[in-house]
CHARMM-style PDB file with segment names, atoms N, HN, CA, C and O in Angstrom:
ATOM      1  N   MET     1      52.897 103.787  90.073  1.00  0.00      PROA
ATOM      2  CA  MET     1      54.249 103.911  90.574  1.00  0.00      PROA
ATOM      3  C   MET     1      55.220 103.866  89.389  1.00  0.00      PROA
ATOM      4  O   MET     1      55.367 102.833  88.735  1.00  0.00      PROA
ATOM      5  N   ALA     2      55.870 104.984  89.124  1.00  0.00      PROA
ATOM      6  HN  ALA     2      55.751 105.823  89.655  1.00  0.00      PROA
ATOM      7  CA  ALA     2      56.768 105.079  87.978  1.00  0.00      PROA
ATOM      8  C   ALA     2      58.124 104.456  88.309  1.00  0.00      PROA
ATOM      9  O   ALA     2      58.621 104.607  89.425  1.00  0.00      PROA
ATOM     10  N   PRO     3      58.721 103.758  87.342  1.00  0.00      PROA
ATOM     11  CA  PRO     3      60.036 103.168  87.594  1.00  0.00      PROA
ATOM     12  C   PRO     3      61.121 104.245  87.657  1.00  0.00      PROA
ATOM     13  O   PRO     3      61.023 105.286  87.007  1.00  0.00      PROA
ATOM     14  N   LYS     4      62.156 103.970  88.455  1.00  0.00      PROA
ATOM     15  HN  LYS     4      62.235 103.125  88.983  1.00  0.00      PROA
ATOM     16  CA  LYS     4      63.277 104.911  88.549  1.00  0.00      PROA
ATOM     17  C   LYS     4      64.223 104.690  87.379  1.00  0.00      PROA
ATOM     18  O   LYS     4      64.479 103.544  87.010  1.00  0.00      PROA
ATOM     19  N   PRO     5      64.744 105.748  86.792  1.00  0.00      PROA
ATOM     20  CA  PRO     5      65.710 105.571  85.700  1.00  0.00      PROA
ATOM     21  C   PRO     5      67.030 105.001  86.242  1.00  0.00      PROA
ATOM     22  O   PRO     5      67.402 105.222  87.395  1.00  0.00      PROA
ATOM     23  N   ILE     6      67.705 104.277  85.385  1.00  0.00      PROA
ATOM     24  HN  ILE     6      67.403 104.098  84.448  1.00  0.00      PROA
ATOM     25  CA  ILE     6      68.998 103.704  85.769  1.00  0.00      PROA
ATOM     26  C   ILE     6      70.048 104.808  85.738  1.00  0.00      PROA
ATOM     27  O   ILE     6      70.197 105.504  84.733  1.00  0.00      PROA
ATOM     28  N   THR     7      70.765 104.962  86.828  1.00  0.00      PROA
ATOM     29  HN  THR     7      70.644 104.397  87.644  1.00  0.00      PROA
ATOM     30  CA  THR     7      71.816 105.971  86.903  1.00  0.00      PROA
ATOM     31  C   THR     7      73.129 105.314  87.300  1.00  0.00      PROA
ATOM     32  O   THR     7      73.153 104.212  87.848  1.00  0.00      PROA
ATOM     33  N   SER     8      74.201 106.001  87.016  1.00  0.00      PROA
ATOM     34  HN  SER     8      74.182 106.896  86.571  1.00  0.00      PROA
ATOM     35  CA  SER     8      75.526 105.498  87.337  1.00  0.00      PROA
ATOM     36  C   SER     8      75.789 105.656  88.835  1.00  0.00      PROA
ATOM     37  O   SER     8      75.399 106.663  89.426  1.00  0.00      PROA
ATOM     38  N   PRO     9      76.447 104.669  89.454  1.00  0.00      PROA
ATOM     39  CA  PRO     9      76.797 104.829  90.863  1.00  0.00      PROA
ATOM     40  C   PRO     9      77.949 105.820  91.071  1.00  0.00      PROA
ATOM     41  O   PRO     9      78.215 106.249  92.194  1.00  0.00      PROA
ATOM     42  N   VAL    10      78.621 106.174  89.981  1.00  0.00      PROA
ATOM     43  HN  VAL    10      78.404 105.826  89.069  1.00  0.00      PROA
ATOM     44  CA  VAL    10      79.738 107.128  90.034  1.00  0.00      PROA
ATOM     45  C   VAL    10      79.305 108.397  89.302  1.00  0.00      PROA
ATOM     46  O   VAL    10      78.802 108.313  88.181  1.00  0.00      PROA
ATOM     47  N   PRO    11      79.487 109.564  89.909  1.00  0.00      PROA
ATOM     48  CA  PRO    11      79.113 110.805  89.215  1.00  0.00      PROA
ATOM     49  C   PRO    11      79.900 111.002  87.918  1.00  0.00      PROA
ATOM     50  O   PRO    11      81.067 110.619  87.826  1.00  0.00      PROA
ATOM     51  N   ASP    12      79.255 111.598  86.928  1.00  0.00      PROA
ATOM     52  HN  ASP    12      78.308 111.909  87.003  1.00  0.00      PROA
ATOM     53  CA  ASP    12      79.878 111.792  85.614  1.00  0.00      PROA
ATOM     54  C   ASP    12      81.140 112.641  85.675  1.00  0.00      PROA
ATOM     55  O   ASP    12      82.052 112.435  84.875  1.00  0.00      PROA
ATOM     56  N   VAL    13      81.215 113.580  86.594  1.00  0.00      PROA
ATOM     57  HN  VAL    13      80.473 113.748  87.244  1.00  0.00      PROA
ATOM     58  CA  VAL    13      82.386 114.460  86.664  1.00  0.00      PROA
ATOM     59  C   VAL    13      83.624 113.733  87.163  1.00  0.00      PROA
ATOM     60  O   VAL    13      84.736 114.237  87.011  1.00  0.00      PROA
ATOM     61  N   TRP    14      83.451 112.557  87.754  1.00  0.00      PROA
ATOM     62  HN  TRP    14      82.547 112.148  87.877  1.00  0.00      PROA
ATOM     63  CA  TRP    14      84.596 111.785  88.255  1.00  0.00      PROA
ATOM     64  C   TRP    14      85.246 110.932  87.176  1.00  0.00      PROA
ATOM     65  O   TRP    14      86.352 110.434  87.388  1.00  0.00      PROA
ATOM     66  N   TYR    15      84.603 110.745  86.028  1.00  0.00      PROA
ATOM     67  HN  TYR    15      83.705 111.150  85.856  1.00  0.00      PROA
ATOM     68  CA  TYR    15      85.121 109.846  85.005  1.00  0.00      PROA
ATOM     69  C   TYR    15      86.537 110.190  84.543  1.00  0.00      PROA
ATOM     70  O   TYR    15      87.378 109.292  84.507  1.00  0.00      PROA
ATOM     71  N   PRO    16      86.846 111.438  84.187  1.00  0.00      PROA
ATOM     72  CA  PRO    16      88.214 111.723  83.741  1.00  0.00      PROA
ATOM     73  C   PRO    16      89.263 111.483  84.831  1.00  0.00      PROA
ATOM     74  O   PRO    16      90.339 110.953  84.556  1.00  0.00      PROA
ATOM     75  N   THR    17      88.945 111.872  86.059  1.00  0.00      PROA
ATOM     76  HN  THR    17      88.070 112.302  86.283  1.00  0.00      PROA
ATOM     77  CA  THR    17      89.889 111.688  87.157  1.00  0.00      PROA
ATOM     78  C   THR    17      90.119 110.206  87.441  1.00  0.00      PROA
ATOM     79  O   THR    17      91.258 109.772  87.618  1.00  0.00      PROA
ATOM     80  N   LEU    18      89.045 109.441  87.484  1.00  0.00      PROA
ATOM     81  HN  LEU    18      88.120 109.793  87.340  1.00  0.00      PROA
ATOM     82  CA  LEU    18      89.169 108.003  87.717  1.00  0.00      PROA
ATOM     83  C   LEU    18      89.960 107.331  86.606  1.00  0.00      PROA
ATOM     84  O   LEU    18      90.761 106.436  86.874  1.00  0.00      PROA
ATOM     85  N   SER    19      89.747 107.749  85.363  1.00  0.00      PROA
ATOM     86  HN  SER    19      89.096 108.477  85.146  1.00  0.00      PROA
ATOM     87  CA  SER    19      90.472 107.125  84.263  1.00  0.00      PROA
ATOM     88  C   SER    19      91.966 107.412  84.358  1.00  0.00      PROA
ATOM     89  O   SER    19      92.778 106.514  84.138  1.00  0.00      PROA
ATOM     90  N   VAL    20      92.338 108.633  84.678  1.00  0.00      PROA
ATOM     91  HN  VAL    20      91.678 109.363  84.857  1.00  0.00      PROA
ATOM     92  CA  VAL    20      93.759 108.975  84.782  1.00  0.00      PROA
ATOM     93  C   VAL    20      94.416 108.205  85.915  1.00  0.00      PROA
ATOM     94  O   VAL    20      95.485 107.622  85.727  1.00  0.00      PROA
ATOM     95  N   PHE    21      93.796 108.192  87.084  1.00  0.00      PROA
ATOM     96  HN  PHE    21      92.928 108.665  87.237  1.00  0.00      PROA
ATOM     97  CA  PHE    21      94.403 107.509  88.224  1.00  0.00      PROA
ATOM     98  C   PHE    21      94.465 105.995  88.027  1.00  0.00      PROA
ATOM     99  O   PHE    21      95.481 105.371  88.334  1.00  0.00      PROA
ATOM    100  N   MET    22      93.390 105.406  87.518  1.00  0.00      PROA
ATOM    101  HN  MET    22      92.565 105.913  87.269  1.00  0.00      PROA
ATOM    102  CA  MET    22      93.397 103.958  87.333  1.00  0.00      PROA
ATOM    103  C   MET    22      94.366 103.525  86.241  1.00  0.00      PROA
ATOM    104  O   MET    22      95.040 102.505  86.386  1.00  0.00      PROA
ATOM    105  N   LEU    23      94.446 104.277  85.156  1.00  0.00      PROA
ATOM    106  HN  LEU    23      93.898 105.105  85.038  1.00  0.00      PROA
ATOM    107  CA  LEU    23      95.414 103.949  84.119  1.00  0.00      PROA
ATOM    108  C   LEU    23      96.841 104.133  84.614  1.00  0.00      PROA
ATOM    109  O   LEU    23      97.720 103.339  84.279  1.00  0.00      PROA
ATOM    110  N   ALA    24      97.077 105.164  85.401  1.00  0.00      PROA
ATOM    111  HN  ALA    24      96.363 105.809  85.673  1.00  0.00      PROA
ATOM    112  CA  ALA    24      98.415 105.384  85.950  1.00  0.00      PROA
ATOM    113  C   ALA    24      98.820 104.246  86.891  1.00  0.00      PROA
ATOM    114  O   ALA    24      99.941 103.743  86.817  1.00  0.00      PROA
ATOM    115  N   ILE    25      97.905 103.845  87.773  1.00  0.00      PROA
ATOM    116  HN  ILE    25      96.995 104.253  87.834  1.00  0.00      PROA
ATOM    117  CA  ILE    25      98.204 102.744  88.689  1.00  0.00      PROA
ATOM    118  C   ILE    25      98.425 101.456  87.902  1.00  0.00      PROA
ATOM    119  O   ILE    25      99.344 100.696  88.207  1.00  0.00      PROA
ATOM    120  N   GLY    26      97.595 101.205  86.898  1.00  0.00      PROA
ATOM    121  HN  GLY    26      96.848 101.822  86.651  1.00  0.00      PROA
ATOM    122  CA  GLY    26      97.753 100.015  86.078  1.00  0.00      PROA
ATOM    123  C   GLY    26      99.075  99.988  85.342  1.00  0.00      PROA
ATOM    124  O   GLY    26      99.709  98.938  85.247  1.00  0.00      PROA
ATOM    125  N   LEU    27      99.503 101.132  84.818  1.00  0.00      PROA
ATOM    126  HN  LEU    27      98.988 101.986  84.895  1.00  0.00      PROA
ATOM    127  CA  LEU    27     100.792 101.186  84.121  1.00  0.00      PROA
ATOM    128  C   LEU    27     101.956 101.014  85.083  1.00  0.00      PROA
ATOM    129  O   LEU    27     102.962 100.402  84.723  1.00  0.00      PROA
ATOM    130  N   ILE    28     101.844 101.534  86.288  1.00  0.00      PROA
ATOM    131  HN  ILE    28     101.027 102.031  86.580  1.00  0.00      PROA
ATOM    132  CA  ILE    28     102.906 101.359  87.285  1.00  0.00      PROA
ATOM    133  C   ILE    28     103.022  99.898  87.691  1.00  0.00      PROA
ATOM    134  O   ILE    28     104.130  99.376  87.810  1.00  0.00      PROA
ATOM    135  N   VAL    29     101.890  99.230  87.905  1.00  0.00      PROA
ATOM    136  HN  VAL    29     100.989  99.654  87.809  1.00  0.00      PROA
ATOM    137  CA  VAL    29     101.915  97.812  88.270  1.00  0.00      PROA
ATOM    138  C   VAL    29     102.446  96.982  87.109  1.00  0.00      PROA
ATOM    139  O   VAL    29     103.189  96.024  87.326  1.00  0.00      PROA
ATOM    140  N   THR    30     102.078  97.336  85.878  1.00  0.00      PROA
ATOM    141  HN  THR    30     101.475  98.114  85.702  1.00  0.00      PROA
ATOM    142  CA  THR    30     102.594  96.639  84.706  1.00  0.00      PROA
ATOM    143  C   THR    30     104.108  96.814  84.598  1.00  0.00      PROA
ATOM    144  O   THR    30     104.828  95.865  84.288  1.00  0.00      PROA
ATOM    145  N   ALA    31     104.586  98.030  84.853  1.00  0.00      PROA
ATOM    146  HN  ALA    31     104.001  98.801  85.105  1.00  0.00      PROA
ATOM    147  CA  ALA    31     106.032  98.272  84.815  1.00  0.00      PROA
ATOM    148  C   ALA    31     106.751  97.464  85.890  1.00  0.00      PROA
ATOM    149  O   ALA    31     107.826  96.919  85.640  1.00  0.00      PROA
ATOM    150  N   SER    32     106.168  97.383  87.077  1.00  0.00      PROA
ATOM    151  HN  SER    32     105.294  97.826  87.279  1.00  0.00      PROA
ATOM    152  CA  SER    32     106.805  96.588  88.129  1.00  0.00      PROA
ATOM    153  C   SER    32     106.818  95.107  87.758  1.00  0.00      PROA
ATOM    154  O   SER    32     107.757  94.393  88.110  1.00  0.00      PROA
ATOM    155  N   PHE    33     105.788  94.637  87.050  1.00  0.00      PROA
ATOM    156  HN  PHE    33     105.026  95.217  86.764  1.00  0.00      PROA
ATOM    157  CA  PHE    33     105.766  93.252  86.574  1.00  0.00      PROA
ATOM    158  C   PHE    33     106.905  93.005  85.588  1.00  0.00      PROA
ATOM    159  O   PHE    33     107.614  92.005  85.692  1.00  0.00      PROA
ATOM    160  N   PHE    34     107.078  93.912  84.637  1.00  0.00      PROA
ATOM    161  HN  PHE    34     106.502  94.725  84.553  1.00  0.00      PROA
ATOM    162  CA  PHE    34     108.156  93.741  83.661  1.00  0.00      PROA
ATOM    163  C   PHE    34     109.525  93.813  84.324  1.00  0.00      PROA
ATOM    164  O   PHE    34     110.426  93.054  83.965  1.00  0.00      PROA
ATOM    165  N   ILE    35     109.692  94.708  85.276  1.00  0.00      PROA
ATOM    166  HN  ILE    35     108.960  95.325  85.567  1.00  0.00      PROA
ATOM    167  CA  ILE    35     110.968  94.809  85.986  1.00  0.00      PROA
ATOM    168  C   ILE    35     111.233  93.533  86.775  1.00  0.00      PROA
ATOM    169  O   ILE    35     112.364  93.047  86.804  1.00  0.00      PROA
ATOM    170  N   TYR    36     110.208  92.990  87.411  1.00  0.00      PROA
ATOM    171  HN  TYR    36     109.290  93.384  87.387  1.00  0.00      PROA
ATOM    172  CA  TYR    36     110.350  91.741  88.162  1.00  0.00      PROA
ATOM    173  C   TYR    36     110.752  90.605  87.233  1.00  0.00      PROA
ATOM    174  O   TYR    36     111.620  89.803  87.576  1.00  0.00      PROA
ATOM    175  N   GLU    37     110.135  90.529  86.068  1.00  0.00      PROA
ATOM    176  HN  GLU    37     109.430  91.181  85.789  1.00  0.00      PROA
ATOM    177  CA  GLU    37     110.451  89.463  85.118  1.00  0.00      PROA
ATOM    178  C   GLU    37     111.861  89.613  84.566  1.00  0.00      PROA
ATOM    179  O   GLU    37     112.547  88.616  84.343  1.00  0.00      PROA
ATOM    180  N   ALA    38     112.293  90.829  84.346  1.00  0.00      PROA
ATOM    181  HN  ALA    38     111.735  91.639  84.527  1.00  0.00      PROA
ATOM    182  CA  ALA    38     113.609  91.051  83.738  1.00  0.00      PROA
ATOM    183  C   ALA    38     114.749  90.884  84.731  1.00  0.00      PROA
ATOM    184  O   ALA    38     115.852  90.503  84.339  1.00  0.00      PROA
ATOM    185  N   THR    39     114.507  91.161  86.005  1.00  0.00      PROA
ATOM    186  HN  THR    39     113.611  91.471  86.323  1.00  0.00      PROA
ATOM    187  CA  THR    39     115.606  91.162  86.969  1.00  0.00      PROA
ATOM    188  C   THR    39     115.709  89.892  87.796  1.00  0.00      PROA
ATOM    189  O   THR    39     116.758  89.642  88.388  1.00  0.00      PROA
ATOM    190  N   SER    40     114.660  89.081  87.859  1.00  0.00      PROA
ATOM    191  HN  SER    40     113.807  89.284  87.378  1.00  0.00      PROA
ATOM    192  CA  SER    40     114.739  87.871  88.678  1.00  0.00      PROA
ATOM    193  C   SER    40     115.176  86.687  87.817  1.00  0.00      PROA
ATOM    194  O   SER    40     114.883  86.619  86.624  1.00  0.00      PROA
ATOM    195  N   SER    41     115.874  85.773  88.447  1.00  0.00      PROA
ATOM    196  HN  SER    41     116.113  85.828  89.417  1.00  0.00      PROA
ATOM    197  CA  SER    41     116.310  84.583  87.719  1.00  0.00      PROA
ATOM    198  C   SER    41     115.133  83.628  87.548  1.00  0.00      PROA
ATOM    199  O   SER    41     114.112  83.754  88.223  1.00  0.00      PROA
ATOM    200  N   ARG    42     115.289  82.691  86.656  1.00  0.00      PROA
ATOM    201  HN  ARG    42     116.119  82.588  86.108  1.00  0.00      PROA
ATOM    202  CA  ARG    42     114.208  81.759  86.351  1.00  0.00      PROA
ATOM    203  C   ARG    42     113.840  80.895  87.557  1.00  0.00      PROA
ATOM    204  O   ARG    42     112.677  80.527  87.722  1.00  0.00      PROA
ATOM    205  N   GLN    43     114.817  80.571  88.394  1.00  0.00      PROA
ATOM    206  HN  GLN    43     115.761  80.870  88.260  1.00  0.00      PROA
ATOM    207  CA  GLN    43     114.562  79.720  89.554  1.00  0.00      PROA
ATOM    208  C   GLN    43     113.912  80.477  90.709  1.00  0.00      PROA
ATOM    209  O   GLN    43     113.220  79.870  91.527  1.00  0.00      PROA
ATOM    210  N   SER    44     114.119  81.774  90.788  1.00  0.00      PROA
ATOM    211  HN  SER    44     114.681  82.267  90.124  1.00  0.00      PROA
ATOM    212  CA  SER    44     113.608  82.530  91.941  1.00  0.00      PROA
ATOM    213  C   SER    44     112.239  83.164  91.687  1.00  0.00      PROA
ATOM    214  O   SER    44     111.708  83.831  92.575  1.00  0.00      PROA
ATOM    215  N   ARG    45     111.664  82.980  90.522  1.00  0.00      PROA
ATOM    216  HN  ARG    45     112.095  82.438  89.801  1.00  0.00      PROA
ATOM    217  CA  ARG    45     110.361  83.566  90.217  1.00  0.00      PROA
ATOM    218  C   ARG    45     109.250  82.819  90.946  1.00  0.00      PROA
ATOM    219  O   ARG    45     109.339  81.615  91.186  1.00  0.00      PROA
ATOM    220  N   SER    46     108.205  83.561  91.290  1.00  0.00      PROA
ATOM    221  HN  SER    46     108.132  84.539  91.094  1.00  0.00      PROA
ATOM    222  CA  SER    46     107.051  82.986  91.975  1.00  0.00      PROA
ATOM    223  C   SER    46     105.830  83.114  91.078  1.00  0.00      PROA
ATOM    224  O   SER    46     105.460  84.213  90.665  1.00  0.00      PROA
ATOM    225  N   LEU    47     105.206  81.975  90.780  1.00  0.00      PROA
ATOM    226  HN  LEU    47     105.506  81.082  91.115  1.00  0.00      PROA
ATOM    227  CA  LEU    47     104.020  81.991  89.920  1.00  0.00      PROA
ATOM    228  C   LEU    47     102.891  82.777  90.567  1.00  0.00      PROA
ATOM    229  O   LEU    47     102.175  83.508  89.882  1.00  0.00      PROA
ATOM    230  N   ALA    48     102.723  82.635  91.873  1.00  0.00      PROA
ATOM    231  HN  ALA    48     103.305  82.041  92.429  1.00  0.00      PROA
ATOM    232  CA  ALA    48     101.647  83.360  92.566  1.00  0.00      PROA
ATOM    233  C   ALA    48     101.836  84.872  92.450  1.00  0.00      PROA
ATOM    234  O   ALA    48     100.872  85.604  92.228  1.00  0.00      PROA
ATOM    235  N   LYS    49     103.079  85.340  92.601  1.00  0.00      PROA
ATOM    236  HN  LYS    49     103.862  84.745  92.781  1.00  0.00      PROA
ATOM    237  CA  LYS    49     103.341  86.771  92.488  1.00  0.00      PROA
ATOM    238  C   LYS    49     103.101  87.255  91.069  1.00  0.00      PROA
ATOM    239  O   LYS    49     102.568  88.347  90.871  1.00  0.00      PROA
ATOM    240  N   GLU    50     103.483  86.468  90.089  1.00  0.00      PROA
ATOM    241  HN  GLU    50     103.916  85.581  90.250  1.00  0.00      PROA
ATOM    242  CA  GLU    50     103.260  86.858  88.696  1.00  0.00      PROA
ATOM    243  C   GLU    50     101.772  86.948  88.375  1.00  0.00      PROA
ATOM    244  O   GLU    50     101.325  87.907  87.745  1.00  0.00      PROA
ATOM    245  N   VAL    51     101.007  85.949  88.809  1.00  0.00      PROA
ATOM    246  HN  VAL    51     101.370  85.170  89.321  1.00  0.00      PROA
ATOM    247  CA  VAL    51      99.566  85.940  88.530  1.00  0.00      PROA
ATOM    248  C   VAL    51      98.869  87.082  89.266  1.00  0.00      PROA
ATOM    249  O   VAL    51      98.006  87.753  88.699  1.00  0.00      PROA
ATOM    250  N   LEU    52      99.239  87.303  90.523  1.00  0.00      PROA
ATOM    251  HN  LEU    52      99.940  86.758  90.984  1.00  0.00      PROA
ATOM    252  CA  LEU    52      98.617  88.378  91.301  1.00  0.00      PROA
ATOM    253  C   LEU    52      98.937  89.748  90.705  1.00  0.00      PROA
ATOM    254  O   LEU    52      98.048  90.590  90.575  1.00  0.00      PROA
ATOM    255  N   THR    53     100.188  89.971  90.346  1.00  0.00      PROA
ATOM    256  HN  THR    53     100.909  89.287  90.451  1.00  0.00      PROA
ATOM    257  CA  THR    53     100.579  91.257  89.754  1.00  0.00      PROA
ATOM    258  C   THR    53      99.879  91.469  88.414  1.00  0.00      PROA
ATOM    259  O   THR    53      99.409  92.569  88.124  1.00  0.00      PROA
ATOM    260  N   GLY    54      99.810  90.427  87.605  1.00  0.00      PROA
ATOM    261  HN  GLY    54     100.192  89.534  87.841  1.00  0.00      PROA
ATOM    262  CA  GLY    54      99.122  90.532  86.320  1.00  0.00      PROA
ATOM    263  C   GLY    54      97.640  90.801  86.481  1.00  0.00      PROA
ATOM    264  O   GLY    54      97.062  91.581  85.723  1.00  0.00      PROA
ATOM    265  N   ALA    55      97.013  90.155  87.474  1.00  0.00      PROA
ATOM    266  HN  ALA    55      97.483  89.522  88.089  1.00  0.00      PROA
ATOM    267  CA  ALA    55      95.580  90.359  87.702  1.00  0.00      PROA
ATOM    268  C   ALA    55      95.291  91.780  88.185  1.00  0.00      PROA
ATOM    269  O   ALA    55      94.329  92.406  87.739  1.00  0.00      PROA
ATOM    270  N   VAL    56      96.115  92.281  89.085  1.00  0.00      PROA
ATOM    271  HN  VAL    56      96.896  91.772  89.447  1.00  0.00      PROA
ATOM    272  CA  VAL    56      95.921  93.648  89.591  1.00  0.00      PROA
ATOM    273  C   VAL    56      96.095  94.660  88.462  1.00  0.00      PROA
ATOM    274  O   VAL    56      95.295  95.586  88.326  1.00  0.00      PROA
ATOM    275  N   ALA    57      97.137  94.484  87.657  1.00  0.00      PROA
ATOM    276  HN  ALA    57      97.787  93.732  87.768  1.00  0.00      PROA
ATOM    277  CA  ALA    57      97.361  95.397  86.532  1.00  0.00      PROA
ATOM    278  C   ALA    57      96.205  95.326  85.542  1.00  0.00      PROA
ATOM    279  O   ALA    57      95.770  96.352  85.020  1.00  0.00      PROA
ATOM    280  N   SER    58      95.712  94.132  85.284  1.00  0.00      PROA
ATOM    281  HN  SER    58      96.065  93.298  85.707  1.00  0.00      PROA
ATOM    282  CA  SER    58      94.607  93.957  84.346  1.00  0.00      PROA
ATOM    283  C   SER    58      93.336  94.649  84.831  1.00  0.00      PROA
ATOM    284  O   SER    58      92.637  95.290  84.047  1.00  0.00      PROA
ATOM    285  N   VAL    59      93.039  94.517  86.122  1.00  0.00      PROA
ATOM    286  HN  VAL    59      93.607  93.996  86.759  1.00  0.00      PROA
ATOM    287  CA  VAL    59      91.840  95.151  86.673  1.00  0.00      PROA
ATOM    288  C   VAL    59      91.934  96.673  86.577  1.00  0.00      PROA
ATOM    289  O   VAL    59      90.983  97.330  86.153  1.00  0.00      PROA
ATOM    290  N   PHE    60      93.080  97.232  86.971  1.00  0.00      PROA
ATOM    291  HN  PHE    60      93.852  96.698  87.316  1.00  0.00      PROA
ATOM    292  CA  PHE    60      93.221  98.688  86.930  1.00  0.00      PROA
ATOM    293  C   PHE    60      93.212  99.214  85.497  1.00  0.00      PROA
ATOM    294  O   PHE    60      92.592 100.243  85.226  1.00  0.00      PROA
ATOM    295  N   LEU    61      93.886  98.529  84.576  1.00  0.00      PROA
ATOM    296  HN  LEU    61      94.390  97.693  84.796  1.00  0.00      PROA
ATOM    297  CA  LEU    61      93.885  98.985  83.191  1.00  0.00      PROA
ATOM    298  C   LEU    61      92.507  98.823  82.559  1.00  0.00      PROA
ATOM    299  O   LEU    61      92.098  99.653  81.746  1.00  0.00      PROA
ATOM    300  N   GLY    62      91.792  97.772  82.923  1.00  0.00      PROA
ATOM    301  HN  GLY    62      92.124  97.098  83.583  1.00  0.00      PROA
ATOM    302  CA  GLY    62      90.449  97.569  82.383  1.00  0.00      PROA
ATOM    303  C   GLY    62      89.474  98.632  82.841  1.00  0.00      PROA
ATOM    304  O   GLY    62      88.751  99.206  82.026  1.00  0.00      PROA
ATOM    305  N   PHE    63      89.446  98.900  84.142  1.00  0.00      PROA
ATOM    306  HN  PHE    63      90.032  98.433  84.804  1.00  0.00      PROA
ATOM    307  CA  PHE    63      88.530  99.933  84.638  1.00  0.00      PROA
ATOM    308  C   PHE    63      88.985 101.324  84.207  1.00  0.00      PROA
ATOM    309  O   PHE    63      88.153 102.198  83.965  1.00  0.00      PROA
ATOM    310  N   GLY    64      90.300 101.541  84.108  1.00  0.00      PROA
ATOM    311  HN  GLY    64      90.976 100.831  84.305  1.00  0.00      PROA
ATOM    312  CA  GLY    64      90.786 102.824  83.603  1.00  0.00      PROA
ATOM    313  C   GLY    64      90.344 103.061  82.169  1.00  0.00      PROA
ATOM    314  O   GLY    64      89.952 104.172  81.810  1.00  0.00      PROA
ATOM    315  N   SER    65      90.405 102.015  81.347  1.00  0.00      PROA
ATOM    316  HN  SER    65      90.723 101.113  81.639  1.00  0.00      PROA
ATOM    317  CA  SER    65      89.947 102.127  79.961  1.00  0.00      PROA
ATOM    318  C   SER    65      88.446 102.368  79.899  1.00  0.00      PROA
ATOM    319  O   SER    65      87.971 103.158  79.084  1.00  0.00      PROA
ATOM    320  N   LEU    66      87.702 101.689  80.758  1.00  0.00      PROA
ATOM    321  HN  LEU    66      88.088 101.047  81.421  1.00  0.00      PROA
ATOM    322  CA  LEU    66      86.249 101.889  80.806  1.00  0.00      PROA
ATOM    323  C   LEU    66      85.915 103.339  81.140  1.00  0.00      PROA
ATOM    324  O   LEU    66      85.088 103.955  80.467  1.00  0.00      PROA
ATOM    325  N   PHE    67      86.550 103.887  82.170  1.00  0.00      PROA
ATOM    326  HN  PHE    67      87.222 103.386  82.716  1.00  0.00      PROA
ATOM    327  CA  PHE    67      86.255 105.270  82.550  1.00  0.00      PROA
ATOM    328  C   PHE    67      86.766 106.260  81.502  1.00  0.00      PROA
ATOM    329  O   PHE    67      86.195 107.340  81.350  1.00  0.00      PROA
ATOM    330  N   LEU    68      87.828 105.910  80.781  1.00  0.00      PROA
ATOM    331  HN  LEU    68      88.291 105.033  80.905  1.00  0.00      PROA
ATOM    332  CA  LEU    68      88.283 106.778  79.694  1.00  0.00      PROA
ATOM    333  C   LEU    68      87.252 106.818  78.575  1.00  0.00      PROA
ATOM    334  O   LEU    68      86.978 107.882  78.019  1.00  0.00      PROA
ATOM    335  N   LEU    69      86.680 105.665  78.242  1.00  0.00      PROA
ATOM    336  HN  LEU    69      86.903 104.801  78.694  1.00  0.00      PROA
ATOM    337  CA  LEU    69      85.623 105.637  77.237  1.00  0.00      PROA
ATOM    338  C   LEU    69      84.402 106.422  77.700  1.00  0.00      PROA
ATOM    339  O   LEU    69      83.811 107.172  76.923  1.00  0.00      PROA
ATOM    340  N   LEU    70      84.024 106.252  78.964  1.00  0.00      PROA
ATOM    341  HN  LEU    70      84.504 105.643  79.596  1.00  0.00      PROA
ATOM    342  CA  LEU    70      82.865 106.982  79.485  1.00  0.00      PROA
ATOM    343  C   LEU    70      83.119 108.481  79.508  1.00  0.00      PROA
ATOM    344  O   LEU    70      82.222 109.269  79.210  1.00  0.00      PROA
ATOM    345  N   ALA    71      84.350 108.880  79.864  1.00  0.00      PROA
ATOM    346  HN  ALA    71      85.078 108.240  80.107  1.00  0.00      PROA
ATOM    347  CA  ALA    71      84.675 110.316  79.912  1.00  0.00      PROA
ATOM    348  C   ALA    71      84.648 110.941  78.523  1.00  0.00      PROA
ATOM    349  O   ALA    71      84.327 112.121  78.377  1.00  0.00      PROA
ATOM    350  N   SER    72      84.983 110.154  77.501  1.00  0.00      PROA
ATOM    351  HN  SER    72      85.244 109.196  77.620  1.00  0.00      PROA
ATOM    352  CA  SER    72      84.995 110.698  76.146  1.00  0.00      PROA
ATOM    353  C   SER    72      83.644 110.615  75.454  1.00  0.00      PROA
ATOM    354  O   SER    72      83.508 111.038  74.306  1.00  0.00      PROA
ATOM    355  N   GLY    73      82.633 110.069  76.149  1.00  0.00      PROA
ATOM    356  HN  GLY    73      82.743 109.725  77.081  1.00  0.00      PROA
ATOM    357  CA  GLY    73      81.285 110.056  75.605  1.00  0.00      PROA
ATOM    358  C   GLY    73      80.878 108.761  74.931  1.00  0.00      PROA
ATOM    359  O   GLY    73      79.798 108.684  74.345  1.00  0.00      PROA
ATOM    360  N   VAL    74      81.725 107.740  75.003  1.00  0.00      PROA
ATOM    361  HN  VAL    74      82.602 107.803  75.480  1.00  0.00      PROA
ATOM    362  CA  VAL    74      81.377 106.432  74.440  1.00  0.00      PROA
ATOM    363  C   VAL    74      80.788 105.618  75.572  1.00  0.00      PROA
ATOM    364  O   VAL    74      81.524 105.088  76.404  1.00  0.00      PROA
ATOM    365  N   TYR    75      79.474 105.512  75.614  1.00  0.00      PROA
ATOM    366  HN  TYR    75      78.876 105.942  74.938  1.00  0.00      PROA
ATOM    367  CA  TYR    75      78.803 104.826  76.717  1.00  0.00      PROA
ATOM    368  C   TYR    75      78.666 103.355  76.394  1.00  0.00      PROA
ATOM    369  O   TYR    75      77.922 102.963  75.495  1.00  0.00      PROA
ATOM    370  N   VAL    76      79.398 102.549  77.144  1.00  0.00      PROA
ATOM    371  HN  VAL    76      80.002 102.868  77.874  1.00  0.00      PROA
ATOM    372  CA  VAL    76      79.406 101.091  76.926  1.00  0.00      PROA
ATOM    373  C   VAL    76      78.692 100.391  78.046  1.00  0.00      PROA
ATOM    374  OT1 VAL    76      78.592  99.164  78.044  1.00  0.00      PROA
TER     375      VAL     76
END
C-alpha cells in the first residue's frame, strides 16, 4: 500500500486571488483600526474592540502574505 503524497487543500490557481483578497481585507481592517484610534477619545475606547480588530487584521494579513509567497513560488 503506497502512501499518498501530501497535497494542498487549496488549489494552486487560487493562490494569487486569495492573496489579493486577503491582503485587501486585512488592509481595510487595519485602516479602520487606525481611524478608530485617531477619532475616538481616550475615555470612549474599548479594549475588546481594539484587540478584536487587531486580531482580525493580523489573521487576514498573515494568510494574505502566506498566499502571496505561495503564489510567487516560495513554498513555506
